[in-house]
Every structure is written in C-alpha cells, then in structure tokens.
C-alpha positions as CSV (number, residue, x, y, z in Angstrom):
1,M,34.2,39.5,27.4
2,K,30.9,41.1,28.6
3,N,30.7,43.0,25.1
4,F,30.4,39.5,23.4
5,F,28.7,37.3,25.8
6,P,26.2,39.6,28.2
7,V,25.7,38.1,31.3
8,M,22.3,36.6,32.2
9,P,20.3,36.4,35.4
10,R,20.5,33.2,36.9
11,D,16.5,32.7,36.5
12,K,17.0,32.9,32.4
13,A,20.4,30.8,32.2
14,S,18.5,27.6,33.8
15,S,15.1,28.2,32.2
16,G,16.8,26.8,29.2
17,E,17.6,23.4,30.6
18,S,13.9,22.3,30.6
19,N,14.3,22.4,26.4
20,K,17.1,19.7,26.6
21,V,14.2,17.4,28.4
22,I,12.9,15.3,25.9
23,D,11.6,11.6,25.8
24,F,13.6,9.8,23.2
25,E,11.1,6.7,22.9
26,I,8.4,8.8,21.2
27,L,10.0,10.8,18.8
28,E,8.3,10.6,15.8
29,T,9.9,8.5,12.6
30,D,8.2,9.7,9.8
31,P,10.1,12.6,8.3
32,S,7.1,14.6,7.3
33,R,5.8,14.7,10.6
34,R,8.8,15.2,13.1
35,P,10.2,18.4,13.7
36,A,13.6,19.4,12.1
37,I,16.3,18.4,14.4
38,S,17.6,22.2,14.3
39,S,14.2,23.1,16.4
40,Y,15.8,20.9,19.2
41,H,18.1,22.1,22.0
42,P,21.7,22.3,20.4
43,D,22.9,20.3,23.1
44,I,20.6,17.4,22.3
45,H,21.5,17.4,18.2
46,D,23.1,14.4,18.9
47,D,21.2,12.6,20.9
48,V,18.2,12.9,18.7
49,R,20.3,12.3,15.6
50,K,21.4,8.8,17.2
51,T,17.7,7.8,18.2
52,Y,16.5,8.5,14.5
53,L,19.5,6.2,13.4
54,K,18.2,3.5,16.0
55,K,14.5,3.3,14.8
56,G,15.8,3.0,11.4
57,P,13.8,3.7,8.3
58,D,10.2,4.6,8.2
59,Q,8.2,2.2,6.0
60,P,4.8,2.5,4.9
61,V,2.1,0.5,6.5
62,N,-0.8,-0.9,4.8
63,F,0.4,0.9,1.2
64,D,0.0,-0.8,-1.9
65,F,2.4,0.0,-4.5
66,P,1.1,0.6,-7.9
67,W,2.5,-1.6,-10.3
68,I,2.9,-1.0,-14.2
69,R,3.7,-3.5,-17.2
70,F,7.1,-3.1,-18.2
71,G,7.2,-5.1,-21.6
72,K,6.7,-8.7,-20.1
73,K,7.0,-7.9,-16.6
74,K,5.3,-6.1,-13.6
75,V,7.0,-4.0,-11.9
76,S,6.5,-1.3,-9.3
77,I,6.7,2.5,-9.9
78,W,8.3,3.2,-6.8
C-alpha cells in the first residue's frame, strides 16, 4: 500500500485541516466574484454547495434593466 499511498509525516497531514474551516455566512453569492467550489477543500464541497443553495439566487441591486418597444408593448431585453 505504501507504493500507492505514501506515508506523510503527522505535521503535514494535520496541516490540511486548517483548509476545511470556513465561515459559511460570508460566502460571496455573486457567481462572477466567488471562487470555484473546486477551490475549497474536498471535504467541504457539499457544505459550500448547500450554503449557496440556502442563500438563494443572486439578484442585481439598483440596476435599471433596459426596455425596448416590441410592437405596441415595452419589453425588457434581459
């Protein structure tokens, strides 16, 4: 088994635990600004996904959507 899974010293094996600690309340909800889920530690991928789902969709704030005339109606182009 040591050929496939090399033995790591205890100090290196335990140092990865700090990557798993994250404050889920301050995760960025904007998809263009948040880091990819794959950039988090593999043990917390599901927790990050669940947190994004609980927060709901990211809605733009103070953005005026442009309108155009389509026949006799005004419609948003978004």
